N, C-alpha and C positions, 0 to 999 in steps of 0.2 A: 274130772271136770271136762265137759264137752269141748270139742275143738271147733274152730271156725271163727269165733270172735277174736279180735286183736287182743294181744296180751302186753301189758307193761313189763319192762325188764325188772329184774330184781332191784337194781339201783333206783329206778323210777318208783317202784312200789315203796321202797324205804323212804324216799324223799316225800312222797305223798303222806306216808304215815307220820312223818316229822312235822308236816305243816297243816294237815287236817286232823281235827279231833276224831279218833276212831269211832265207829258205830257203837252205840251202847254206852258212851261216856257222857254222864249228865252234866259235867262242868267243863268249861274251857280250861286248858292247861296253861299255866303261867309261861309266858314267853313264846307261845305258838302264834304264828302269824298266818292265818289262812290265805292271805293274799300272796304269800310267797309261792303258793301252789299255782297261781295264775299263769306264770310263765310256762311251767311244766304242762299244765292243762292245755295251754295254747299250742304247745308242741304236739301233744297227743291229738288234739282236734285237727291240726293241719295234716299230721301223718295219716290219720285214719278217717278223715272226712267228717268228723263230728260223731262217728259211731261210738257206742259204749265200749269200754275197755275193761278186760279182766285184770285185776290187780291182786297181789298177795297181801292179805290182811292178817291181823293178829289172830283171827278166828278162822283162817282159811281163805280161799279165794273169794273175791267179791266183785260185783259188776259196778263200775264207775260210769254214771251217765252224765253227759255234759251238755246236750242240746236241750232247748226248751221243749221240743216235741216229746223227747224221751222222758224228761222230768215230769211233764204233765201226765204222761201215761202212768208213771210209777206212783205219783201222788194222788191220782184220781180213781184208779181201778181197784176193785176188790181183790184181785190176784196178788196185790202187794200190801201186806199187813204191816202196821207199825210194829217196831220192836217193842218188847215188853214194857219198857219204861215210858213209851209214848202212848200206850193204848188207853183209851178212855174207859172208865169203869161204870158209866151210866148212873152216877149218883146225881140227885136233884140239888146240885150245889147252889143254885140261884137263891134258895131260901136262906143261905148263910151269908149272902153278899152284904146286907146291912150290918151284921155283926162284924164281919171282917173289915169293912170300911171304918167302923167305929174303932176297932183295935188299931188300925193303921194310923188314924188320927191321934190316938193316945200316945203311941210310941214315937211318933214323929216329933213330939214336943222336946225330946232329948237332943234334937239336932238344930235348934234355933238360936244357938249362941256359940261364940268362939270360932275356932278353926275346925272345920269338919273334913275329915279324910275318909278313905274307904273303910278303914277299921271301925270308925264310929258308925258309919252308915250300915255296914254289915252287921255289927252287933245289934243295932236297933231293929234292922229288918229280920234278922234271925229270930228275935223275940216275937215279931209279928207272925212269922211262919209257924213257930212252935205253938203260940196261942191259938192261931187259926186251926191248926191241924189237931192239936191234943188238948187245948183248953188252958185255963189259968194255971193248972197244976204243972204245966210244962214251961211256964214263962221263964223261970230261973234255971232251967236245965240246960246250961251251956255245954255240959258234957255230951248231951245228945247230939248237938250240932258238930262238936269236935269229932265224935265217933263217926258221924256221917261222912265228914271230909276224909277221915282215915280209911274208912271202908272203901270209898271211891278210889283213893290212891292205891290202896292195897289190891283192889280188884283188877287194876290195870298193870301194876308193876311188880308186886311182891309175890312171895311164895304162896302157894295155895293154902298151906296150913295156917299161915299168919292171917290170910283173908278169912278163913273159917272161924278163927278165934275172934277176930274183930266183929264179924257179922253176927256171931252168937251173942256177944255183949250188946251189940246194937239192937238186935231183935228182942232181947230180954227187956231192954229199956222201953222199947216201943210197946211191948205187950203190957207193961205196967201202966203206961199212959192210956192205952186203949181201954183197959178194964174200967177206968173211971167213967168213960163215955160221957164226958161233960156236955151238957146242953149248949148249943151255939157253936160247937166245934165240929170238925169233920169226923172225929171219933164218935161223937154223939150221933151224928147222922148215919154213920155206918151201923151203929147199934140199932137204929130205928129202921134200917133197911135190910130185911132178912136175907135177900139174895146177895147182899154185899158182904155179909159177915164172914163167909168162908174165905174171902180174899182180903179181909180187913187189914191184916198186917202189911200185905203188899201195897194196898191202896194208900194207906197212911204213909208208908215209907216213901213212895214215889211222889205223893203230894208235897211232903216236906222237902224232898229233893228238888222238885220243880219250883216251888215258891222260893226256896233258899237260893237257888241259882240266879234269881232275878236281882240279887243285891248288886251285882256288877252293873247291870243296866240302870239301876236307881242312881248309883254314884256317877256314872257316865252322863246321865241326863241332867243331874244337878249341876255338874261341872259345865256342861254345854249351856245351860240356862244362865249360869253365872257369866259366861263369856259372851252371851248374846242377849243383852239387856232388852232389846225390842221384843224378842220372843218371850223373855221372862215376864215382861209387863203384860203381854197378851195372855199368857198362860195363867197368870195370877187371877185374871178375871174370867177366863173361858176354860172350863173343864175339858171341852173337846180339843181345844188347842193343846192343852197340857198332855192329854192322852196321846196326841199326835207327836209331841216332843218325846215322850217316853218310847213310842214306837221307833222314832228316829234313833234314839240312843241305842236301842236294841238292834236296829238295822246296821248301824255303823260298826258296832263291835258286838256281834251276837254271842250269847253265852255258849251256844252249840252251833258252830258254823257249818256243820254237815249233818244231814238227817239220813236215816237208813230205813229201809223196808226189807221184809223177808217174803219171798215168794211162797204162796200157799198152795199153788199148783204148778205143774210144768208150764213154763212160759217160753214163747218163741221170740228170739232176738236176731233179726237180720239173717234168718236161715239157720240159726243155732238154737237148740232146745236146752233150756236150763232147768234143772230138777227143782222140786219143791225144797224150801229151806235155804235157797240161795240168797245171800245178802246183796242188796242193791243200795248204793250210796249216791246221794245227791248233794254236791258241794254248794249249798245255797248261798253261803257268805260270798263266794266268788262272784255269783250272779248279782248279788245286792250291791256290790261295789264295782260292777263291770264298767270298763272305760266307755262303753256305748251310752251310759246313763249320764246326762249332763249334770246331775246332782250327786254323782257317785261319792265324791269325797267332801261334800259340804253338808252342813246341818240345815236340812230343808223340811221342816214339819209340814209344810203346805202340801206335799205330795200325798199325805194321808187324808187330806181334807178336800182337795179339788178333783179327785178321781184319777190322778196320775198313777198312784200306786195300785189302784184297783185294776189297772190294765196289765200289771206284772204278775206272772204266775207265782213268784216267790212271796207275794204279799197277800195271797188268798187267805180268807178267814181261817183262824186256827180252831182248835178244839175248845170245848167249854172251859177247860182248865186254864187255857191261855186267856180267854176273855175275862175270867174271874181274876186272874193274876194282874192283868192290865188295869182292871177296875180298882183293885186294892193298891197297886203301885201308884196310880194316879191320885188316889185319896191321900196316900202317904206324902207325895210330893206337894200336893195342894196344901196340906196342913203346914208344911215347912214354909211355903211361899206366903201364906197368910200371916205368919208370925215373924218372918225375917226376909232380908234381901241377900241372897248369896252373891258374893263378889269373888272373882277369880284370884287365886294366888299363883303368880307366874303367867306365862303366855303359851302354855302347852297346847291349848285348844283355841288358838287365836282365830277369830272370824275372818282374818285378812289373808289366810293362806290355807291350802288344802289340809284337811284333817288326816292324821296318820292312819295307816292301815292297821296298826296294832297299837295298843294302849297299855301303859304300865299303871295299873290302878293305884299303886303305892305313891305315885307322883301327883295324883289328882287331889287337890285341896281347894276348899272355898272358905272364905271368911263370912260369917253371918253378921249382918248389920240390922239394926231396927228398921221396920218398914216406915215408909214416908207417911205423913199424916193423911195425904190425899190418896186413897186407894187407886184412883184412876191413873195416877202417875206411876204405879207399879212399885 
């Protein structure tokens, strides 16, 4: 690795690995608090004047960028390609939006009574993801979702042989669902798009991964709406406000708090040349909860509606897949709010104090009550 750029110590690299989700990890790891990295990043920023720092990662050295200027460079230039799981596949998924929204509304009906916790939300949302990606034949295939979780964990921590076995079982199951190519599903769209078929297995796998990882954001947003009745009432009537609430739930506790890019050509950083294939990491979650933001630790959907977030580089429009996921997630939450009023269980997300930097999903619970007769009252 070239010399010249500042390097984090071994201990600093280990601490960063323990607090930031490593590049290529599709799901947040239980117990990780990306904001614990804030103090260490502040030390590195002060020591090196905000310059990028080389750190030791699980897959070799990586460049950690911390300034807004460097982050914009990485996220906007063609020399920095998304890692495989983030790359768009060019499918015309907009044609599937009406069907996906319909599926979301159907599955959300299971969450309109009793006490709702993350386990219930996740089970319903995973059905949405499976039906959207593979069709009705995958609706009951809970083993598919379990295998995905196990493959993800094995891919990061377990022996290579175990990962290969799990991946083989997972791929076999995906292939069986893809062969049906059900109309109205992503699998059906892949079958209708010749240029996509060669990578159909990979596309479908990552779509299921991306949709499935939004379950945490759905739970978080539902709990936030329960704790903030004013926003809940507005969101029940206004889809744009509800979408903004979902984006806030994802900002406050993002499923993947760091994004990575891979250099496609030799790039120059402060007088140092980095070879193609170098991983570059942007700790977005730390910027989303930066102390300089007056709304950093509060539930403030307005920032997505009044242009405040539009001025922040970390809030720039995402890929087509993100837009579709937000549409489906908003429809899912809308169906719940039309049929029930979520009320908080406990005061974990109290509107009267700053929101925590990390959240234990297992502690988030809401009680569903019947809606009031007058819809205008929420």
